[in-house]
N, C-alpha and C positions, 0 to 999 in steps of 0.2 A: 743378594746380602753383603754387605761389606765385612771383610774378615777382621776381627778383634783378635789382636795380640798384645800380650804384655812385653815390657822390655826392662830388664833390672840394670841399676847401675854398676853393679858389681862392687869391687873394692872401692870406696869412695876417694882414697889417696892413691889408687892407680890411674890408668889412662883411661878406664872405661867412660867416665863421665866426658872426657875429651872426645874420645872416637864417636861416642853417640852424638853429641853435638855437632861434630863435624857431619856425620851420616845424613842428618837431617837437614842441615842449611846448604850441605853441597849437593844433595839431591832430594830435592823438594818433592819429586814424583812420588818417593815413599808416602809421603803424606795423604798422599789421594788413593793410594792401593790398600791400605788397611787402616783401622782405628786402632791407636797405640795408647795404652797405658803405660806410662811411664813411671818408674819406681824408683826413688833415689832421695837426695838430700833437698832441702826446700831452698838452700842458698845456690843449688845447680840448677834445678828444676826452672828457678824465674829466668835461667838465661836461654833456654830452648825457645824456639819459635812458638807464635801464638797463631793456633790453627784449630779448627772445629774438630777433628779429626785426633787431636792429641789432648789426654787427660792426663793430670799430673799427681803423684801421690806421693807423700811422705810418710810411711808407717811408724816412723819411730824417732819424732822429733827431739824426745827426751832420752835416747839411748847414746851412749859414747863408746868409742872404740870401733875401729874399722871392721874388725870382725864380727862382732855384734850386729852392728849395723848392714853389712852386706849379707848376714845370714837371714835377717828381718826381709829384706828385699825379696830373698829368693822365696822364703816361707810365706810372703805375700802374693808372689805371683802363682805359686802351686795353689792356694787357697782360691784364687779367682779361675784357675782352670777348672779346679775340680767341682767349682760351683757353676761351671759353663757359662762364665761371665767373658773368658777368652779362649779361644781355640788351641791357644798354645803361648810360647814363651821365648823370647832371646835373650840371653845371659850373658852380660858382658863379665869378664875375669874375676874372679876372687882370689885372694892370698889363702891357701890351705894351712898356712902356718898360722896367720890372724884367727882362723876359725878354731885351730887346735888352742891357741892361748885363751881365747874365750870359752873354751870348756864346752863347744859345741858338739853335739853327738856325732857329727859327721866332718870329715876332713874335705869333702869334696861336693860338686853339682850333682853327679851321677849318682852317689850312693843316696844322697837325701833325695833327689828326685823319686827314685824308684821306691824307697822306704815310705815316704808320705803319702806317694798315690798307690802304696800296696799292689806295687808291679813286682811279680815274682821271676818273670822272664823279660830280660831287658840286656842291652849290650850298648857299648860306645862304637860309634862309626863316623867316619869322615868323609865329605864329599868336597870334591875340587872339580875343575875343568878336566884335568888330565887323568886323574885317578880317584877312586872311590874304595875306602879300606873300612873292613869292620874288624875288631879285635876280639878274639875269643877271651883271653885273660886281660885283665886290665891294668890294676897298680898292686901288682903282687911280685915279690922276690923272684929272680930267675929260677933261683934253684927250687921254688914251688910249682912254676908252670906245669911239669910235667904231671905231679900228682892230681891236677885240676882238671887235666883233660881226658875225663872218663867217656864212653860211646853217650850216655844219655846227655851230659853237659855241652859236647859237642855238635850233638844231633839238633839241639835246641838253638845253638848259634847260627848253624847252617840255615834253620827254618828263619831266625831272626835277619840274616843277610837277604834271604830271598824277599823278608816284608820290606827291608832296607831298599832294596832295588826297586820293588813296587813303588815305593813313597818317591821315589826319583823319577819315575815314570817309566820306566822299564817293564813291558808286559810280561816278559819270561826271561829276567837277570840272569845271565851268565855267570856264575861265581865259580873262581878259582881259589881252592884251598892251599895255603903253604904248609909245608913240611915242617915239622918242628926240629927234625934232626938236619945237619949238614945234608945234601943231595937226597933229603927226603928219606934219610935212613937207609939208603942203598939195599933194598929188600931185607932190612933188619940186621944189617951189618955193622950200622952205626945208630944204634939205638933201637927199640922195638916198637915204639909208640905210634910211628907212620904206618908198620905194617899191620899192627896187631888192634890199634884203636881207629886212626884216622881214616885209612881203607875201607874198612867195613862200614863206618858210619856214613861215608859218602855213598856207598853202595846203596845202604838202607835209604839214604835221602833221595837219591835217583828213582828207586820203587815207588816213591810217594810224588813222584813228577817234578821234583826240583832240579833245576839244570846247572848240576854242580858237578865239579872234576877234581881230581887231585888225588893225593898229595903231589903238589909239585915242589922242585926246590926253590926255596925263596930267592936264590940268586939271580935266578932267570925270570920267575913268576912275575915279579912287576914289570919286565923287560915286555914280556909277552902282553901285558895288561896294556901297557903304555904305548908302546910302538907297533905293535901287531894287532892291537884292539881285539884280542882273543877273549878278555873277559869285562864285564860290567862292574863286578864287585870283587876285591880281594879280601879272604878270610885268613887274617893273620892270627898266628898263636899266642904272640905275646906282643906288649906294647910298643918296644922299640922295633922289633922285626917290621911292623906295619907302619909306624911313624917316621922311622928314619928317611926312607923312600919319599912318603909324602910330604914331608916337609922340605926335603930338598927340591921336589918339583913345584911345590904349590904354597909356600910359607905364607904368603898374603893373600891367598884365594882360599884356603881350606876353611871349612865349616865343621866343627863337632856336631854330631846329631846323637840324640838318645834314642835308640830304638826299642820298642816296648812298652812305652807309656801310653796313657789315654788321653795324652796330648801332644802336641808338637813341642819339640824343645831344640833349638839350635843356638850356637854361640861362636864366636871368634875362636879360631885355633892358634891363640897365643897367650900369653900369660897378663900379669898385671903390668910389667915393665916400668916398676918404680923408676929405673934411671933416666926415663922419658918424661917423666910429669913435670908440667910447667915448663917444657921448652917449645911446645907446640909444633912438633915434629912428628907425632905419633900417627901412624897411618890408619883411616878408618876401612881400608880394603875390604879386610877379613870381616868386620864388622856389619858392612854393606852386602857381603856376601851372606852373612847369617842371616840378615832380615830378610832379603830378597828369597833365599830359600825358604825359609818359615812361610813368607806367602805363597810361593809355587807350591809347596806340600799341603797348604791350607786350601788350596782351589785346584 
């Protein structure tokens, strides 16, 4: 059975339409690996290749504003997935500020996907050839990270990291957990969270058969994962702790994956890049990686 996937154009004034078009025209084998429902504006959809595995949908021809349009594109893809018309979606970048200006109830993909699919357990993860990372906390101020990391919260994220590893093809994924504090707390001398919350939660997960260890100092953990190949997944405690090393290593190859949904969701690991629009220079590398990973996860 041919894999059925949706792909959303993202913000129509960003580089999403350009990189999707480049992905399909430069890599025509993608059209033979899945059936794609492409969701976006009519004037752009008409530029895409004609192919029996490519169906085109403009769900909001009368809607104005890039924030409102890009929101409806994602909403349409979610409905297709929940109705089992597709097994998942690849989403091009949206502009959070445009969604806020359009008075949408969510400021980004992850929260919207989880809410509309009624997913209580979910996480933001990133896959790349060099490094796979999952975030414990996502878009929260650094001052609030510590208060979010409770034993139950962290245990759930470890379980989701295990699921993420499975979705990437690891039978028994090795998960390395980053400490919250410098030097993973130095046995409680530099903050108590690592010793009192993270370490006991890791031991609990180990008893459940999950191959997880830590907490490790973040300044050496990523080196161990990338250069010594000791871990398949790194679980970072906060956004920049995980994404700074990932983007340094794999800026054009990393793929954003939402873990815990009842369908597949991948996305390029970059933004709308308004400064590149119209120049023809936007790279489709991350979009191609997101499309290929969605196919791989589906099969």
